[in-house]
Each structure stands twice: as C-alpha cells, then as structure tokens.
C-alpha positions in Angstrom: 2.0 73.2 5.3 5.2 71.3 4.9 4.7 69.7 8.3 1.2 68.5 7.5 2.4 67.0 4.1 5.4 65.4 5.9 3.1 64.0 8.6 0.6 62.7 6.0 3.4 61.1 4.0 4.8 59.6 7.3 1.4 58.2 8.1 0.9 56.7 4.7 4.3 55.1 4.7 3.7 53.7 8.2 0.3 52.4 7.2 1.8 50.7 4.1 4.6 49.3 6.3 2.1 47.8 8.8 0.1 46.2 5.9 3.3 44.7 4.4 4.4 43.4 7.8 1.0 41.9 8.4 1.2 40.3 4.9 4.7 38.9 5.6 3.4 37.5 9.0 0.4 35.9 7.3 2.5 34.3 4.6 5.0 33.0 7.1 2.3 31.6 9.3 0.6 29.9 6.3 4.0 28.5 5.2 4.8 27.3 8.7 1.3 25.7 9.1 1.7 24.0 5.7 5.1 22.7 6.6 3.8 21.4 10.0 0.9 19.7 8.2 3.3 18.0 5.7 5.5 16.9 8.6 2.5 15.4 10.4 1.4 13.6 7.2 4.9 12.2 6.7 4.9 11.0 10.3 1.5 9.3 9.8 2.8 7.7 6.6 5.9 6.4 8.4 3.8 5.0 11.3 1.5 3.3 8.8 4.4 1.9 6.9 5.9 0.5 10.1 2.6 -1.0 11.1 2.3 -2.8 7.7 5.9 -4.0 8.0 5.3 -5.4 11.5 2.2 -7.2 10.3 4.1 -8.6 7.4 6.9 -9.8 9.8 4.3 -11.6 12.0 2.5 -13.3 9.0 3.9 -16.8 8.7 1.5 -18.2 6.1 3.4 -19.0 2.9 6.2 -20.9 1.5 9.9 -20.3 1.0 9.4 -20.2 -2.7 6.5 -18.8 -4.8 5.8 -22.3 -6.1 5.6 -23.7 -2.6 3.1 -20.9 -1.6 1.0 -21.7 -4.7 0.9 -25.4 -3.9 -0.1 -24.6 -0.3 -2.8 -22.4 -1.6 -4.1 -25.1 -4.0 -4.1 -27.7 -1.2 -6.1 -25.5 1.1 -8.7 -24.7 -1.6 -9.0 -28.4 -2.5 -9.7 -29.2 1.2 -12.3 -26.4 1.3 -10.4 -24.4 3.9 -10.9 -21.0 2.4 -9.9 -19.2 5.5 -6.5 -20.9 5.4 -6.3 -20.4 1.6 -6.9 -16.7 1.9 -4.0 -16.4 4.3 -1.6 -17.1 1.5 -2.5 -13.8 0.0 -0.9 -10.5 0.9 -2.6 -9.1 4.0 -4.7 -6.5 2.2 -6.3 -9.1 -0.1 -7.1 -11.8 2.4 -10.6 -10.8 3.2 -11.4 -10.3 -0.4 -10.2 -13.8 -1.4 -11.9 -15.5 1.5 -15.2 -14.1 0.3 -14.3 -14.8 -3.4 -13.5 -18.5 -2.6 -16.7 -18.9 -0.7 -18.7 -17.4 -3.6 -16.9 -19.7 -6.1 -17.6 -22.8 -3.9 -21.3 -21.9 -3.7 -21.4 -21.8 -7.5 -19.6 -25.2 -7.6 -16.8 -23.8 -9.8 -13.8 -24.7 -7.6 -12.4 -27.3 -10.0 -12.7 -24.8 -12.9 -10.9 -22.2 -10.8 -8.1 -24.6 -9.7 -7.4 -26.2 -13.1 -5.4 -23.2 -14.5 -3.7 -22.7 -11.2 -2.5 -26.3 -11.2 -1.1 -25.8 -14.7 0.5 -22.5 -13.5 2.3 -24.4 -10.7 4.2 -26.4 -13.3 4.9 -23.3 -15.5 8.0 -21.3 -15.6 7.9 -17.8 -14.1 10.3 -14.9 -13.7 11.6 -12.9 -10.8 11.5 -9.1 -10.7 14.7 -7.2 -11.0 15.0 -6.9 -7.2 14.0 -10.5 -6.7 11.2 -9.5 -4.3 8.5 -10.3 -6.8 7.8 -13.3 -9.0 5.2 -13.8 -11.8 3.8 -16.7 -13.6 2.0 -15.8 -16.8 0.8 -19.1 -18.3 -2.0 -20.3 -18.4 -3.1 -17.7 -15.8 -1.3 -14.8 -14.3 -0.2 -15.2 -10.7 2.0 -12.5 -9.0 3.9 -13.1 -5.8 5.7 -10.8 -3.4 8.4 -11.6 -0.9 7.6 -10.5 2.6 10.4 -9.2 4.9 10.3 -12.4 6.9 11.3 -14.5 3.8 7.7 -15.8 3.1 6.3 -15.6 -0.4 2.7 -14.3 -0.6 0.3 -14.3 -3.5 -0.3 -10.7 -4.6 -2.7 -11.3 -7.4 -4.4 -14.0 -9.5 
C-alpha cells in the first residue's frame, strides 16, 4: 500500500513538474519571440530613419536661411511653377502642396494666398531652442525646419 501511494505521489509530482516545465518553456518562447519582434521593429525604424535622412541630404531645394526659402517659394508661386514651389516644402508635404497650389490657382486665389506670405517675409520670427526650427507668426504662421545638408525647408503654412 505504501508503495502504491508513493508511486502515485511520484507520478503526480512528475506530472506537475512536466506541466511547470512546459509553462516555463512557453513563457520563455513567448518572451524571446516578443523580443525578436521588437528588435526587428527597431531595425526597420532605423532603416526608415536612415532612408529619410539620405533623402533629406539629397534634397537641394531651399535657402540658407528660412527667409531665403520663403522668398524662393513666393517667387516660384508667382511664376506659376507649382512643381518647383512644392519642392521648398519638407519631402513628406511636397505632393500635398503641389496639389493645393494647383487647386488655389484654378480658383484664381493665388494673389490672396501670397499676400500674407509676402508680409510674413518681412516679419520677425524666432528660432527653436536647438536652432533647427524657425517660425514666423504674423500675419500667418510659417514653420521651417533645417535639413541636415544646411537647407531650410517649409514645414507648415
């Protein structure tokens, strides 16, 4: 009788041990998979960041100052060259602004659009704390960002 109780207890403890071991292996595999997924995501983010950086380095449209970029933009819009004008924006906004300028021109509102920008050109602005951003607030808000190649781009109007 003692042997059968001892064997049964041994069997139950072995069974519980196997279940605990399986649970530990499952949790370890889940944690390892999650860690691998996080590392892959971080790698993709680094690659995307590097790709954006390389595109910014290659982008030569813009001025050496925010005001110069704004004047170049105004000149291109006045000439009706909306493709060129859109290139003075940050890369991710260029398509949007090319379409926006075409729409504004179709509605014959270019002079109304340019008037506050011309006034903004003569207005004082301020640099961000890291000097990689510049903003004009009056009479219309215009935000600029400094690309890694030293060119100022329009971030937002």
